[in-house]
ZAVO-690193 format. One line per 4 residues: number of its first residue (from 1); their letters; for each residue x, y, z of N, C-alpha, C. Coordinates in Angstrom, 1 decimal. Each point is the difference from the previous one (the first is absolute). Layout:
NUM> a> X Y Z X Y Z X Y Z | ...
END
This chain:
1> medp> 0.5 -1.1 -0.2 -0.7 1.1 0.2 0.9 1.3 0.2 | 0.2 0.6 -1.0 0.5 1.7 -0.3 0.0 0.9 1.1 | 0.9 0.5 0.8 -0.1 0.7 1.0 -0.2 1.7 -0.5 | -0.8 0.6 -0.3 -0.2 1.5 -0.1 1.4 1.0 0.4
5> akar> 0.4 -0.1 1.3 1.0 0.5 0.4 0.9 -0.3 -0.6 | 0.5 -1.7 -0.4 1.1 0.2 -0.8 0.3 0.3 -1.5 | -1.5 0.0 -0.4 0.1 0.5 -1.7 0.0 1.3 0.1 | -0.5 0.8 0.9 0.4 1.3 0.4 1.6 0.5 -0.2
9> riie> 0.4 -0.9 0.8 2.1 0.7 0.3 0.1 -0.8 -1.6 | 0.1 -0.9 -0.2 0.2 -0.4 -1.5 -0.2 1.3 -1.1 | -0.8 0.2 -0.2 -0.3 1.2 -0.8 0.6 1.2 0.5 | 0.1 0.6 1.2 1.0 0.8 0.3 1.3 -0.1 -0.4
13> aair> 0.7 -1.0 0.5 1.1 -0.5 -0.2 0.5 0.3 -1.5 | -1.1 -0.9 -0.9 0.6 -0.1 -1.0 0.1 1.5 -0.6 | -1.3 0.9 -0.1 0.3 1.2 0.0 0.9 0.9 0.3 | 0.7 -0.4 1.2 1.5 0.8 0.2 1.2 -0.9 -0.7
17> lfae> -0.2 -0.6 -0.3 1.0 -0.7 -0.6 0.3 0.2 -1.8 | -1.3 0.0 -0.3 -0.1 0.5 -1.5 0.1 1.1 -0.3 | -0.2 0.7 0.8 0.1 1.7 0.0 1.5 0.3 0.3 | 1.1 -1.0 0.9 1.3 0.3 0.1 0.8 -0.2 -1.5
21> rayh> -0.6 -1.2 -0.4 0.9 -1.0 -0.7 -0.8 -0.3 -1.3 | 0.9 0.1 -1.3 -0.4 -0.7 -1.2 -0.9 -1.2 0.4 | -0.9 -0.4 -1.1 -0.6 -1.1 0.2 0.6 -1.4 0.1 | 1.1 0.2 -0.5 0.8 -1.5 -0.1 0.8 -0.1 0.8
25> evrm> 0.3 0.9 0.9 1.1 -0.1 1.3 -1.3 -0.2 0.9 | -1.2 -0.4 0.0 -0.7 -0.1 1.5 -0.1 -1.3 -0.3 | -0.2 -0.9 0.9 -0.2 -1.3 0.0 -1.2 -0.2 1.2 | -0.6 -1.5 -0.4 -1.0 -0.1 1.0 0.6 -0.4 1.4
29> edia> 1.4 -0.5 0.0 0.4 0.1 1.7 0.0 1.1 0.7 | 0.7 0.7 -0.7 0.1 1.5 0.2 -1.4 0.8 0.7 | -0.9 -0.3 -0.9 -1.5 0.5 0.9 -0.6 -0.7 1.1 | 0.5 -1.7 0.1 -0.4 -0.5 1.2 0.4 0.4 1.1
33> aqaq> 1.5 0.1 -0.4 0.7 0.5 1.1 -0.4 1.9 0.3 | 0.0 0.3 -0.8 -0.7 1.7 0.3 -1.1 -0.4 0.9 | -0.9 -0.5 -0.6 -1.5 -0.5 1.0 0.2 -0.7 0.9 | 1.0 -0.7 0.4 0.1 -0.6 1.2 -1.2 -1.5 -0.2
37> vakg> 0.2 -0.3 -0.8 -0.9 -1.2 -0.7 1.2 -1.2 -0.4 | -0.6 -0.9 0.1 0.8 -1.7 -0.6 -0.1 0.4 -1.3 | 0.8 -0.5 -1.2 0.2 0.5 -1.1 -1.4 -1.0 -0.5 | -0.7 -1.6 0.7 -1.1 -0.4 -0.4 -0.8 0.4 0.3
41> tlyl> -0.2 1.4 1.1 -1.2 0.3 0.0 -0.4 1.0 -1.2 | 1.3 0.5 -0.6 -0.1 1.2 -0.9 -0.6 -0.9 -1.2 | 0.1 -1.5 -0.2 -0.5 -0.5 -1.4 -1.4 -0.2 0.5 | -0.4 -0.1 1.0 -1.1 -0.5 0.1 -1.4 1.6 -0.2
45> hykd> 0.9 1.1 0.0 -0.9 0.8 -1.0 0.4 0.4 -1.4 | 1.3 -0.3 -0.2 0.3 0.5 -1.5 0.6 -1.1 -0.7 | 0.1 -0.3 -1.2 0.4 -0.9 -0.4 1.5 0.1 -0.4 | 0.2 1.4 -0.6 1.2 0.2 -0.2 0.2 1.7 0.2
49> kedl> 0.9 0.2 -0.4 0.8 1.9 0.0 -0.9 0.7 -0.9 | -0.3 -0.4 -0.8 -0.8 0.9 -0.7 -1.6 0.0 0.2 | -0.5 -1.3 0.5 -1.5 0.1 0.6 0.0 0.4 0.7 | 1.1 0.7 1.1 0.0 0.9 0.9 -0.1 1.1 -0.2
53> fqgi> 0.7 0.4 -1.1 0.2 1.3 -0.3 -1.6 0.5 -0.8 | -0.2 -0.8 -0.5 -1.4 0.2 -0.7 -1.0 0.2 1.2 | 0.0 -1.2 0.7 -1.0 0.7 1.6 0.0 1.3 0.5 | 1.3 0.4 0.0 0.3 1.4 0.6 -0.5 1.0 -0.9
57> mhhq> 0.0 0.1 -1.3 -0.3 0.8 -0.9 -1.8 0.1 0.0 | -0.5 -1.3 -0.1 -1.4 -0.2 0.1 -0.6 0.5 1.4 | 0.6 0.0 1.1 -0.6 0.1 1.7 -0.1 1.7 -0.1 | 1.4 0.5 -0.9 0.2 1.4 0.7 -1.1 0.6 -1.3
61> lvtl> -0.2 -0.4 -1.3 -0.7 0.8 -0.9 -1.5 -0.8 -0.1 | -0.1 -0.7 0.8 -1.7 -0.1 0.6 -0.5 1.0 1.0 | 1.4 0.2 1.5 -0.5 0.8 0.8 -0.3 1.5 -0.7 | 0.8 0.4 -1.0 0.0 1.1 -0.7 -1.5 0.1 -0.5
65> vdqm> -0.2 -0.5 -0.8 -1.2 0.0 -0.9 -1.2 0.2 0.8 | 0.2 -1.3 1.1 -1.2 0.2 1.1 -0.1 1.4 0.3 | 1.1 0.5 0.7 -0.3 1.5 0.7 -0.4 1.1 -0.8 | 0.8 -0.5 -1.6 -0.6 1.2 -1.3 -1.6 -0.2 0.1
69> eatl> -0.4 -1.1 -0.3 -1.5 -0.2 -0.3 -1.0 1.0 1.2 | 0.7 -0.6 1.4 -1.1 0.7 1.0 0.0 1.2 0.1 | 1.1 0.9 -0.6 -0.1 1.1 0.2 -0.5 0.7 -0.9 | -0.3 -0.7 -1.5 -0.7 0.6 -1.0 -1.5 -0.4 0.6
73> qdrq> -0.4 -0.7 0.6 -1.1 -0.8 0.3 -0.9 1.3 0.8 | 0.8 0.6 0.9 -0.3 1.0 0.9 -0.2 1.5 -0.9 | 0.5 0.1 -1.3 0.5 1.1 -0.8 -1.1 0.0 -1.3 | -0.9 -1.2 -0.1 -1.0 -0.2 -1.0 -0.4 1.4 -1.1
77> dlpp> -0.4 0.8 1.2 -1.3 1.5 -0.2 1.5 1.1 -0.6 | 1.0 -0.2 0.0 0.8 1.1 -0.2 0.4 0.0 -1.7 | 0.5 1.1 -0.6 0.2 0.2 -1.2 1.3 -1.1 -0.3 | 0.4 -0.2 -1.4 0.8 -0.9 -0.3 1.2 0.1 0.3
81> eekl> 0.4 1.2 0.1 1.7 1.0 0.4 0.4 -0.3 1.3 | -1.1 0.3 1.0 0.1 -0.5 1.2 0.4 -1.2 0.3 | -0.6 -1.3 -0.8 0.1 -1.6 0.3 1.2 0.0 -0.3 | 0.1 0.6 -1.3 1.8 -0.3 -0.4 0.9 0.4 0.8
85> lamn> -0.5 1.3 0.8 1.3 0.1 1.1 -0.1 -0.8 1.1 | -1.3 -0.7 0.2 0.1 -0.7 1.3 0.8 -1.1 -0.5 | -0.4 -0.9 -1.2 0.9 -1.0 -0.4 1.5 0.3 -0.2 | 0.4 1.2 -0.1 1.3 0.2 -0.2 0.7 0.2 1.4
89> ravl> -1.1 0.1 1.1 0.8 0.4 1.5 0.1 -1.2 0.8 | -1.0 -0.8 -0.5 0.0 -1.4 0.6 0.8 -0.8 -0.4 | 0.4 -0.4 -1.4 1.4 -0.6 -0.8 1.3 1.0 0.4 | 0.4 1.2 0.1 1.2 0.6 0.7 0.1 0.0 1.3
93> gyfa> -1.3 0.4 0.8 0.3 -0.7 1.7 0.4 -1.0 0.0 | -0.5 -1.3 -0.7 0.3 -1.5 0.4 1.4 -0.1 -0.2 | 0.7 0.4 -1.0 1.2 -0.2 -0.2 0.7 0.7 0.7 | -0.1 1.1 0.3 0.4 1.2 1.1 0.5 -1.0 1.4
97> qnpm> -1.4 -0.5 0.3 0.3 -1.1 1.3 0.7 -1.1 0.0 | 0.1 -0.4 -1.4 0.6 -1.1 0.0 1.3 -0.1 -1.0 | 0.9 0.9 0.3 1.3 0.3 -1.3 0.6 -1.6 -0.1 | 0.1 -0.8 1.2 1.0 -1.0 -0.7 -0.9 -0.6 -1.1
101> lldi> -1.1 0.1 -0.3 -0.9 -1.0 -0.7 0.8 0.6 -1.6 | -0.1 1.4 0.0 0.5 0.6 -1.4 1.6 0.0 -0.2 | 0.5 -0.4 1.1 1.4 -0.7 0.0 0.3 -1.2 -0.8 | -0.7 -0.7 0.4 -0.3 -1.6 -0.6 -0.2 0.1 -1.5
105> mqrv> -1.0 0.9 -0.2 -0.7 0.3 -1.3 1.1 0.5 -0.8 | 1.1 0.8 0.6 0.9 0.4 -0.9 1.1 -0.9 -0.4 | 0.3 -0.9 1.2 0.9 -0.9 -0.3 -0.1 -1.3 -0.8 | -1.5 -0.1 0.0 -0.3 -1.4 -0.8 -0.9 0.6 -1.6
109> effr> 0.3 -1.1 -0.5 -1.1 0.1 -1.3 -1.3 -0.7 0.4 | -0.6 1.3 0.5 -1.3 -0.4 0.4 -1.1 -0.3 -1.1 | 0.0 0.7 -1.3 -0.9 -0.8 -1.0 0.3 -1.3 -0.3 | 1.3 -0.4 -0.1 0.4 -1.5 -0.1 -0.7 -0.7 0.6
113> fgtk> -0.2 0.3 1.3 -0.6 -1.0 0.7 -1.7 0.3 0.2 | -0.5 1.4 -0.5 -1.4 0.1 -0.1 -0.9 -1.0 -1.1 | 0.8 0.2 -0.9 -0.6 -1.0 -1.8 -0.3 -1.2 1.2 | 1.1 -0.6 0.5 -0.4 -1.1 0.4 -1.3 -0.6 1.3
117> sacv> 0.1 1.0 0.5 -1.0 -0.1 1.0 -1.3 0.9 -0.3 | -1.3 -1.2 0.0 -1.3 0.5 -0.5 -0.7 1.0 1.4 | 0.7 -0.6 1.3 -0.6 0.9 1.1 0.6 1.3 0.0 | 1.0 0.2 -0.3 0.7 1.2 -0.2 -0.4 0.9 -1.0
121> eetr> -0.4 -0.6 -1.1 -0.5 0.5 -1.4 -1.6 0.5 0.5 | -0.6 -0.6 0.6 -1.8 0.1 0.2 0.2 1.1 0.9 | 0.9 0.0 1.0 -0.2 1.9 1.0 0.6 0.6 -0.7 | 1.1 0.0 -0.6 0.1 1.1 -1.2 -1.1 0.4 -0.6
125> grll> -0.7 -0.8 -0.7 -1.3 0.0 -0.7 -0.9 1.0 0.6 | 0.0 -0.6 1.4 -0.9 0.5 0.8 0.4 1.8 0.0 | 1.2 0.5 0.4 0.3 1.3 -0.2 0.1 1.0 -1.2 | 0.1 -1.2 -1.0 -0.2 0.9 -1.3 -1.5 0.4 -0.3
129> anla> -0.9 -1.1 0.2 -1.2 0.3 -0.4 -0.8 1.1 0.8 | 0.3 0.0 1.3 -0.5 1.3 0.8 0.9 1.2 -0.7 | 0.9 0.4 -0.3 0.7 1.0 -0.7 -0.9 0.4 -1.4 | -0.1 -1.1 -0.5 -1.1 -0.4 -1.4 -1.1 0.9 0.5
133> rilr> -0.5 -0.4 0.8 -1.5 0.2 0.4 0.0 2.0 0.4 | 0.8 0.4 0.9 0.3 1.1 0.3 0.2 0.9 -1.3 | 1.0 -0.3 -1.0 0.0 0.7 -1.1 -1.3 0.2 -0.9 | -0.8 -0.9 -0.1 -1.3 -0.2 -0.7 -0.9 1.2 0.5
137> efps> 0.2 0.6 1.5 -1.1 0.5 0.3 0.3 1.6 0.0 | 1.2 -0.1 -0.8 0.4 1.5 -0.7 -1.0 0.5 -0.7 | -0.5 1.3 -0.1 -1.2 0.4 -1.1 1.2 -0.3 -1.4 | 0.8 0.7 0.0 0.8 -0.3 -1.4 0.2 -1.3 -0.3
141> rana> -0.3 -1.1 0.6 0.4 -1.1 -0.2 -1.2 -0.9 -0.6 | -0.9 0.7 0.2 -1.8 -0.7 0.1 0.2 -0.9 -1.2 | 0.4 0.4 -1.2 -0.1 -1.1 -1.1 1.3 -0.5 -0.6 | 1.0 0.2 1.0 1.3 -0.6 -0.7 -0.1 -1.5 -0.2
145> tdee> 0.9 -0.3 -0.9 0.0 -2.0 0.0 0.7 0.0 0.9 | -0.1 -1.6 0.2 0.6 -0.9 0.5 1.5 0.0 -0.2 | 0.5 0.3 -1.4 1.6 0.3 -0.1 0.3 0.9 0.6 | -1.0 0.9 -0.1 0.8 1.8 0.7 0.1 -0.4 1.1
149> itle> -1.2 -0.5 0.8 0.5 -0.2 1.7 1.0 -0.9 0.2 | 0.3 -1.0 -0.6 0.9 -1.0 0.3 1.3 0.7 0.0 | 0.0 0.8 -1.4 1.7 1.1 -0.1 -0.2 0.7 1.5 | -0.8 0.6 0.2 0.1 1.2 1.1 0.1 -1.2 1.4
153> vvah> -0.6 -0.7 0.3 0.6 -1.0 1.4 1.6 -0.3 -0.3 | 0.5 -0.2 -1.1 1.2 -0.2 -0.7 0.9 0.6 0.5 | -0.6 1.5 -0.3 1.1 1.1 0.3 0.1 0.0 1.4 | -1.4 0.6 0.5 0.1 0.2 1.7 0.6 -1.3 0.9
157> sgmm> 0.2 -1.5 -0.7 0.6 -0.7 0.9 1.5 0.2 -0.2 | 0.4 0.1 -1.2 1.4 0.4 -0.2 0.5 1.2 0.7 | -0.8 1.2 0.1 0.8 0.8 0.7 -0.1 -0.1 1.4 | -1.2 -0.7 0.6 0.5 -0.1 1.6 0.9 -1.5 0.5
161> keil> 0.2 -0.2 -1.4 1.2 -1.3 0.1 1.4 0.7 0.7 | 0.2 1.2 -1.3 1.2 0.6 -0.2 0.1 1.2 1.3 | -1.0 0.2 0.5 0.0 0.7 1.2 0.4 -0.8 1.1 | -0.7 -1.0 0.7 0.3 -1.0 0.6 1.5 -0.2 0.2
165> hslp> 0.6 -0.7 -1.2 1.0 -0.3 0.1 1.7 0.9 -0.3 | -0.9 1.1 -0.3 1.3 1.1 -0.6 0.1 1.2 0.9 | -0.9 0.4 0.8 -0.4 1.2 0.9 0.5 0.0 0.9 | 1.0 0.5 0.8 0.6 -0.4 0.7 -0.3 0.6 1.5
169> rpwp> -0.4 -0.8 1.0 -0.7 -0.1 1.4 0.5 0.5 0.7 | -0.4 0.7 0.9 -1.5 0.1 0.5 -0.6 0.6 -1.3 | -1.3 0.0 -0.5 -0.5 0.6 -0.7 -1.1 1.2 0.7 | 0.0 1.2 -0.5 -0.7 1.0 0.4 -1.6 -0.3 0.3
173> edlp> -0.6 0.6 0.8 -1.3 -0.1 0.4 -0.9 0.1 -1.0 | 0.3 0.9 -0.5 -1.4 0.2 -1.1 0.2 -0.4 -1.6 | 1.2 -1.4 0.1 0.3 -1.0 -1.4 -1.8 -0.1 -0.5 | -0.7 -0.6 0.8 -0.9 -0.6 -0.7 -1.1 1.2 -0.8
177> qrvt> 0.1 1.2 1.1 -0.9 0.6 -0.9 0.9 1.0 -1.5 | 1.5 0.1 0.0 0.6 0.2 -0.9 0.1 -1.1 -1.3 | 0.2 -1.4 0.7 -0.3 -0.8 -1.1 -1.2 0.0 -0.8 | -1.3 0.3 0.9 -1.2 -0.2 -0.6 -0.5 1.2 -1.3
181> rlfv> 0.5 1.3 0.8 0.2 1.3 -0.6 0.4 -0.4 -1.7 | 1.5 -0.4 0.3 0.3 -0.3 -1.5 -0.1 -0.9 -0.6 | -0.9 -0.9 0.2 -0.5 -1.3 -1.0 -1.5 0.8 -0.5 | -0.7 0.5 0.9 -0.9 0.6 -0.8 -0.3 1.1 -0.6
185> hgvg> 0.9 1.3 0.4 0.3 1.0 -0.5 1.0 -0.1 -1.2 | 1.1 -0.7 0.2 1.0 0.2 -0.6 1.4 1.2 0.2 | 1.0 -0.4 -0.7 1.4 0.6 0.7 -0.6 1.7 -0.4 | 0.8 0.6 1.6 -0.6 1.9 0.3 -0.9 -0.5 0.9
189> slet> -0.7 -0.6 0.2 -1.1 -0.2 1.2 0.4 0.1 1.3 | 1.3 -0.4 -0.3 0.6 -0.1 1.5 0.6 1.5 0.5 | -0.1 0.7 -1.0 0.7 1.7 0.6 -1.3 0.6 0.7 | -0.8 -0.6 1.0 -1.2 0.5 0.6 0.4 1.5 0.6
193> gkta> -0.9 0.8 0.0 0.5 1.0 0.6 1.0 1.1 -0.9 | 0.1 -0.3 -0.7 0.7 1.0 -1.1 -0.5 0.5 -0.9 | -0.1 1.0 -0.7 -0.8 0.8 -1.0 0.9 0.1 -1.4 | -0.4 -0.1 -0.9 0.6 0.2 -1.1 0.1 1.6 -0.5
197> akpk> 1.5 0.5 -0.3 0.0 1.3 -0.1 -0.4 0.5 -1.2 | -0.9 1.0 0.0 -0.2 0.8 -1.1 0.6 0.5 -0.8 | -0.2 -0.3 -1.6 1.2 0.3 -0.9 -0.1 1.7 0.1 | 0.9 0.6 -0.4 0.3 1.8 0.1 -0.9 0.5 -1.2
201> tran> -0.9 0.6 0.1 -0.4 0.2 -1.1 0.3 2.1 -0.4 | 0.1 0.2 -0.6 0.6 1.8 -0.5 -1.1 0.8 1.3 | -1.3 -0.4 0.3 -0.8 0.8 0.9 0.4 0.0 1.5 | 0.6 -1.4 0.0 0.3 -0.3 1.3 1.4 0.6 0.6
205> aarr> 0.7 -0.1 -1.2 1.5 1.0 -0.1 -0.4 1.4 0.3 | -1.2 0.6 -0.9 -0.3 1.6 0.2 -0.2 0.2 1.1 | -0.8 -0.9 0.8 -0.4 0.3 1.4 0.9 0.1 1.1 | 1.6 -0.7 -0.1 0.7 0.3 0.6 0.9 1.2 -0.1
END
């Protein structure tokens, strides 16, 4: 019978080791030692290292998507831009609280494993489906084709991935707002509070 406390220790130990070392350098016996469990106990939960890694990714993604969907459920009556902001805030906030998960994803070819894992792909699909539904709520996208929405989902996902992996931490508190504004309103929208300088005219010059 599986012990939930031991299972939790195994996950936490594996996350630490995958974040500290290259994937191929992490051995199952290292994880067992770090978790303070017998190696045989480790194999009761996971058949091999790849199975363990996929288990970590699946657990973390499910937790993220569950939290995000709960947040959106409480905001059903809000405008779509506010929903997108809530989604971006949930994603960025989750990874800010779980920085080692980002370190793992940077060290390991995540998508190579993801394409093999039906459960990971299913959870990722939930995330993208929520994004697509929000984008369709924008009045300007009412008549958008499936192909156009798919392109926008890919664009948003790519932007978020680069921000997660490339933007130095700690992230500014207003990052979710800035990311949402950039995606919805485009380049230049981040210069809030700044007004464009009026071009000089002869009339203006004469007043001076």
